[in-house]
C-alpha positions in Angstrom: -26.2 4.5 34.5 -23.9 5.2 37.4 -23.9 8.4 39.5 -20.6 9.5 37.9 -21.8 9.1 34.4 -25.1 11.0 35.0 -23.2 13.9 36.6 -20.7 13.9 33.8 -23.5 14.1 31.2 -25.0 17.1 33.1 -21.7 19.0 33.0 -21.2 17.9 29.3 -24.5 19.6 28.5 -23.2 22.8 29.9 -19.8 22.4 28.3 -21.3 21.7 24.9 -23.7 24.6 24.8 -22.7 27.6 22.7 -24.4 30.0 25.1 -25.7 29.6 28.7 -29.2 30.6 29.4 -31.8 29.6 32.1 -33.2 26.8 30.1 -29.8 25.1 29.6 -29.0 25.4 33.3 -32.5 24.0 34.2 -31.9 21.0 31.9 -28.5 20.3 33.5 -30.0 20.7 37.0 -32.7 18.2 36.2 -30.0 15.7 35.1 -28.1 16.2 38.3 -31.4 15.8 40.3 -32.1 12.5 38.6 -28.5 11.3 39.2 -28.5 12.2 42.9 -32.0 10.8 43.7 -31.1 7.5 41.9 -28.0 7.4 44.2 -30.3 7.7 47.3 -29.4 11.3 48.2 -32.1 12.8 50.3 -34.6 14.8 48.2 -34.4 18.0 50.4 -30.6 18.0 49.9 -31.1 17.6 46.1 -33.6 20.5 45.9 -31.4 22.7 48.1 -28.4 22.0 45.8 -30.5 22.7 42.7 -31.7 26.1 44.1 -28.1 27.1 44.8 -26.9 26.1 41.3 -29.6 28.2 39.7 -29.0 31.2 42.0 -25.2 31.2 41.5 -25.3 30.5 37.8 -26.3 34.1 37.0 -24.5 36.0 39.6 -21.6 38.3 38.8 -18.9 36.4 36.9 -15.4 36.4 38.5 -12.6 38.0 36.4 -11.0 35.7 33.8 -14.0 33.3 33.5 -16.7 33.0 30.9 -20.3 32.5 32.0 -20.1 28.9 30.8 -16.9 28.2 32.9 -18.4 30.0 35.9 -21.5 27.8 35.8 -19.5 24.5 35.4 -17.0 25.5 38.2 -19.9 26.5 40.6 -21.8 23.3 39.9 -18.7 21.2 40.4 -17.9 22.9 43.7 -21.4 22.6 45.1 -21.5 18.9 44.2 -18.2 18.4 46.0 -19.6 20.1 49.1 -22.7 17.9 49.0 -20.5 14.8 49.3 -18.6 16.2 52.3 -15.2 17.7 52.8 -11.8 16.3 53.6 -11.0 16.6 57.3 -8.3 19.3 57.3 -7.8 18.7 61.1 -7.1 15.0 60.7 -4.3 14.0 63.1 -2.8 10.5 63.2 -4.2 8.8 66.3 -2.5 6.4 68.7 -5.6 4.5 69.8 -8.6 3.9 67.5 -11.9 2.3 68.6 -13.9 1.0 65.6 -17.6 0.8 66.0 -20.5 -0.2 63.7 -23.4 -2.5 63.1 -23.1 -6.1 62.0 -22.3 -6.5 58.3 -20.8 -3.0 57.8 -17.3 -4.4 57.1 -15.8 -3.3 60.4 -13.4 -6.2 61.0 -12.1 -6.0 57.4 -11.7 -2.3 57.8 -9.6 -2.8 61.0 -7.0 -4.7 59.0 -7.2 -2.1 56.1 -6.5 0.7 58.6 -3.7 -1.2 60.2 -2.0 -1.7 56.8 -2.6 1.9 55.7 -0.8 3.2 58.7 1.9 0.5 58.8 2.8 1.4 55.2 3.4 4.9 56.5 6.0 3.7 59.0 3.7 3.2 62.1 4.1 0.1 64.3 0.5 -1.1 64.4 -1.4 -3.7 66.3 -5.0 -5.1 66.3 -7.1 -6.2 69.2 -10.2 -8.4 68.7 -12.8 -7.3 71.2 -15.9 -8.7 69.6 -16.9 -11.5 72.0 -20.4 -12.1 70.3 -19.7 -13.1 66.7 -18.0 -16.5 66.8 -15.9 -16.0 63.7 -14.6 -12.5 64.5 -11.5 -13.7 66.4 -10.4 -16.0 63.6 -11.2 -13.5 60.9 -9.2 -10.7 62.5 -6.4 -13.1 63.3 -6.1 -14.2 59.7 -6.4 -10.7 58.4 -3.6 -9.5 60.7 -1.3 -12.1 59.3 -2.3 -11.1 55.8 -1.4 -7.4 56.4 1.6 -8.3 58.6 0.6 -6.5 61.8 0.6 -7.8 65.5 -2.6 -9.2 66.8 -4.2 -10.0 70.2 -7.4 -11.7 71.2 -8.8 -14.4 73.5 -11.7 -16.5 72.2 -12.2 -17.9 75.7 -12.7 -14.6 77.4 -16.3 -13.2 77.2 -15.5 -9.8 78.8 -14.3 -7.4 76.1 -12.9 -5.0 78.7 -10.5 -7.6 80.0 -9.3 -8.4 76.4 -8.6 -4.7 75.8 -6.9 -4.3 79.1 -4.5 -7.2 78.3 -4.0 -6.0 74.8 -3.0 -2.5 76.0 -0.3 -4.0 78.2 1.0 -6.3 75.4 1.2 -3.4 72.9 2.3 -0.5 75.1 5.2 0.2 72.7 3.1 0.4 69.5 2.5 3.7 67.6 -1.1 2.7 66.9 -3.6 0.2 68.5 -6.9 -0.5 66.8 -9.7 -2.2 68.7 -12.4 -4.0 66.7 -15.5 -3.9 68.9 -18.7 -5.9 68.7 -21.4 -5.2 66.2 -25.2 -5.9 66.3 -28.0 -5.8 63.8 -29.1 -2.6 65.6 -27.7 -0.1 68.1 -29.6 -1.4 71.2 -29.2 -0.6 74.8 -26.9 -3.6 75.6 -24.5 -2.8 72.8 -24.4 0.8 73.8 -23.5 -0.1 77.4 -20.8 -2.6 76.3 -19.1 -0.1 73.9 -19.2 2.7 76.5 -17.4 0.3 79.0 -14.8 -0.6 76.3 -14.3 3.1 75.6 -13.7 3.8 79.3 -11.1 1.0 79.5 -9.4 1.7 76.2 -9.4 5.5 76.4 -9.2 6.0 72.6 -8.2 9.3 71.1 -10.3 8.5 68.0 -13.6 6.7 67.6 -14.4 5.8 64.0 -17.8 4.6 62.9 -17.8 2.1 60.0 -20.8 2.3 57.7 -21.7 0.4 54.5 -22.3 2.4 51.4 -25.4 0.4 50.5 -27.4 1.9 53.5 -27.7 5.2 51.6 -29.4 8.0 53.6 -29.9 5.8 56.6 -26.2 6.6 57.3 -27.4 9.9 58.8 -29.6 8.2 61.4 -26.8 5.7 62.3 -24.2 8.5 62.6 -26.4 10.5 64.8 -27.2 7.5 67.1 -23.5 6.4 67.5 -22.4 10.0 67.9 -24.9 10.6 70.8 -23.7 7.4 72.6 -20.0 7.7 72.0 -18.9 10.9 70.4 -17.8 9.8 66.9 -14.7 11.6 65.6 -14.7 10.2 62.0 -16.5 7.8 59.6 -15.3 5.1 57.3 -17.6 4.1 54.4 -17.1 0.6 53.0 -18.3 -1.1 49.8 -17.9 2.1 47.7 -16.9 0.0 44.7 -20.3 -1.5 44.0 -23.1 0.4 45.8 -25.4 2.7 43.9 -26.2 4.4 47.2 -22.7 5.5 47.9 -23.6 9.1 47.1 -26.5 9.0 49.5 -24.3 7.7 52.3 -21.6 10.4 51.7 -24.2 13.2 51.6 -26.0 11.9 54.7 -22.7 11.9 56.7 -21.8 15.4 55.4 -25.2 16.6 56.7 -24.3 15.4 60.2 -21.0 17.3 60.1 -19.2 13.9 60.7 -16.1 13.8 58.5 -15.6 10.8 56.2 -12.0 9.9 56.8 -11.6 6.8 54.6 -13.5 4.8 52.0 -13.2 1.1 51.2 -13.2 0.4 47.5 -12.9 -3.4 47.3 -12.1 -6.6 49.2 -8.3 -6.5 49.2 -6.4 -4.9 52.1 -5.1 -2.2 49.7 -8.6 -1.3 48.5 -8.7 1.6 51.0 -8.0 5.3 50.6 -8.2 8.5 52.5 -11.4 10.4 51.4 -11.1 13.6 49.5 -14.4 14.9 48.2 -12.9 16.7 45.1 -10.7 13.8 44.1 -13.6 11.3 44.6 -16.0 13.3 42.5 -13.4 13.9 39.8 -12.8 10.2 39.5 -16.4 8.9 39.4 -17.1 11.5 36.8 -14.3 10.2 34.6 -11.9 13.1 35.1 -9.4 10.9 36.9 -7.6 10.9 40.2 -3.9 11.0 39.2 -2.8 11.7 42.7 -4.3 8.5 44.2 -2.8 6.5 41.3 0.7 8.0 41.9 0.5 7.3 45.6 -0.4 3.6 44.8 2.4 3.4 42.2 4.9 4.9 44.6 4.0 2.2 47.2 4.3 -0.6 44.6 7.7 0.7 43.4 8.9 0.6 47.1 7.6 -2.9 47.6 9.0 -4.4 44.3 11.7 -3.9 41.7 9.3 -2.1 39.4 10.2 1.5 38.7 7.7 3.5 36.6 10.5 5.9 35.6 12.6 3.1 34.3 9.7 1.7 32.4 9.1 5.0 30.7 12.7 5.1 29.6 12.5 1.8 27.8 10.5 0.3 24.9 7.2 -1.3 26.0 7.7 -5.0 25.2 6.1 -8.2 26.4 8.7 -8.4 29.1 7.7 -5.0 30.5 4.0 -6.0 30.1 4.9 -9.0 32.2 6.3 -6.6 34.9 3.1 -4.6 34.7 1.0 -7.7 35.4 3.2 -8.5 38.4 2.7 -5.0 39.7 -1.1 -5.2 39.0 -1.5 -7.6 41.9 -0.5 -4.8 44.3 -1.7 -1.7 42.5 -5.1 -3.2 41.7 -7.2 -4.5 38.7 -7.0 -2.6 35.4 -10.5 -1.2 35.8 -9.4 0.6 39.0 -6.3 2.0 37.4 -8.4 3.2 34.5 -10.9 4.6 36.9 -8.2 6.7 38.6 -6.9 7.9 35.3 -10.4 8.9 34.1 -10.2 6.4 31.3 -12.8 3.9 32.4 -15.4 5.3 30.0 -13.1 5.2 27.1 -11.4 1.8 27.3 -13.0 -1.4 25.8 -14.9 -3.3 28.5 -13.1 -6.5 27.5 -9.8 -4.8 28.5 -11.2 -3.7 31.9 -12.7 -7.1 32.6 -9.3 -8.8 32.7 -9.6 -10.9 35.9 -6.7 -12.1 38.0 -7.1 -15.7 36.6 -6.7 -14.3 33.0 -3.7 -12.3 34.1 -2.1 -15.4 35.6 -2.7 -17.3 32.3 -1.0 -14.5 30.5 2.0 -14.9 32.7 2.1 -18.6 32.1 2.1 -18.1 28.3 4.8 -15.5 28.5 7.0 -17.9 30.5 6.8 -20.2 27.5 8.2 -17.5 25.2 11.8 -17.1 24.2 13.8 -14.0 25.3 13.6 -12.7 21.7 9.8 -13.0 21.6 9.5 -11.2 24.9 11.7 -8.3 23.8 10.6 -8.2 20.1 6.9 -9.1 19.9 6.8 -8.3 16.2 8.5 -11.6 15.4 5.4 -13.5 16.4 3.9 -15.7 13.7 1.6 -18.7 13.5 4.2 -21.4 14.2 5.5 -19.4 17.3 2.0 -19.0 18.6 1.4 -22.7 18.2 4.6 -23.6 20.1 3.8 -21.1 22.9 0.2 -22.5 23.2 1.5 -26.1 23.5 4.3 -25.2 25.9 2.0 -23.4 28.3 -0.9 -25.8 28.0 -3.2 -23.1 26.6 -4.9 -22.7 23.2 -3.7 -20.6 20.2 -6.8 -18.4 20.8 -5.5 -17.7 24.3 -2.1 -16.6 23.0 -3.7 -14.3 20.4 -5.9 -12.8 23.1 -2.7 -12.1 25.1 -1.1 -10.4 22.1 -4.2 -8.3 21.5 -4.2 -7.2 25.2 -0.5 -6.4 24.9 -1.1 -4.1 21.9 -3.9 -2.2 23.7 -1.6 -1.7 26.7 1.3 -0.6 24.5 -1.0 2.0 22.8 -1.7 3.5 26.2 1.9 3.3 27.3 3.1 5.1 24.1 0.7 8.0 24.8 2.0 8.3 28.3 5.6 8.3 27.0 4.8 11.2 24.6 3.5 13.3 27.5 6.4 12.4 29.9 8.4 15.5 29.4 5.5 17.9 30.2 3.9 15.7 32.9 4.3 17.1 36.4 1.3 16.0 38.6 2.3 18.0 41.6 1.9 21.3 39.7 -1.3 20.3 37.8 -4.5 22.1 38.4 -7.9 20.4 37.9 -8.2 22.0 34.4 -4.8 20.6 33.5 -6.0 17.1 34.6 -9.1 17.4 32.5 -7.0 18.5 29.4 -4.7 15.6 30.0 -7.6 13.1 30.1 -9.0 14.5 26.8 -5.8 13.2 25.1 -6.9 9.7 25.9 -10.5 10.1 24.8 -11.4 8.8 21.3 -12.0 11.6 18.8 -15.6 11.9 17.6 -16.0 11.0 14.0 -17.2 13.8 11.7 -20.6 13.2 10.2 -21.0 13.9 6.5 -24.3 14.5 4.8 -24.9 13.8 1.2 -26.5 16.7 -0.6 
């Protein structure tokens, strides 16, 4: 079971209790302890958190809250603090030096950062200053083309300072320059000396350490070492999509007072987001992160002809489903969208597992449909399904799977449409978000006992 699900179960225990006493709180705390330790959070941090929850649970209740609401609110806030806080003093830099050990995802993160800032109107450039790893130049060069930002490197030059010096002259009119420095399997004396020299030449106004989520609590030691050598101003944690130790890495960084600025949530250039502890915790626990989804949707609507507002004003047909599949390439797989909405625990796994290959097949089949079939899916019958299968080179079972997936998406779409008039994310509190998510959750069936 994931960290988010375990924490959600703990809060659900408190939520479902008719009255709150010390035993109920202790049970919930034990569940939280198991969740955090399984996610590689340091034991002392877990024990300290447990003590705080038990102490604050029975202090004076603020006006307007019940004991139950007070305990849930307190627990949620303390969990958020454990995972770190958003850097309120974050200022957009002009020169960023990226540092980190080999395999942390530093080079990929360079391109992700460049795209993140370029989407916000910054003229961005990348400099490849890793002269040790043979493939680093080619990798960053290819990534820069993929994210459409300027790039400089010199595979024949073995002195990283000279590369940086030339790159600075070449990109003197850029809003942001990012230097991808060399990594090693450990922060040794030679690496430290080299990075210090690069820092002196580059004169960065931000030095960001890239750490992989799968290192867990070791993140604390690495952050301290790099900070002592260079003066780290922020941290980027990669591989947050699959690591069970992500909570441990976040907690370890928070303990060093090093702000986590961004997290990498996948392999694509857009799988990258500014870290916000409350939004992150809310999402992994299944409460959703509507703000992140809206930000992504806004970017997609700017980059394509897809308008979420227009889609809500029309009927959801196979044609609009086709548009949705087109947009999904940019906004991310369905499981990530569901994750942001807090629906991942409620949707069928088969719907979440729709890979890009399957989505591409869906598009091919829809290309074989008539305009009437795309706009009026109810006309579908066996002979039409047979014709579409032959025309697209797919099987009838494939076409039926497409129609099934369309119906599931239409059900979600219709629920959104009903809420459209009262939906204003900018004015929503955390409680409003939770109430919104409950509308999507399947209702529990009532149990009847025979007497």
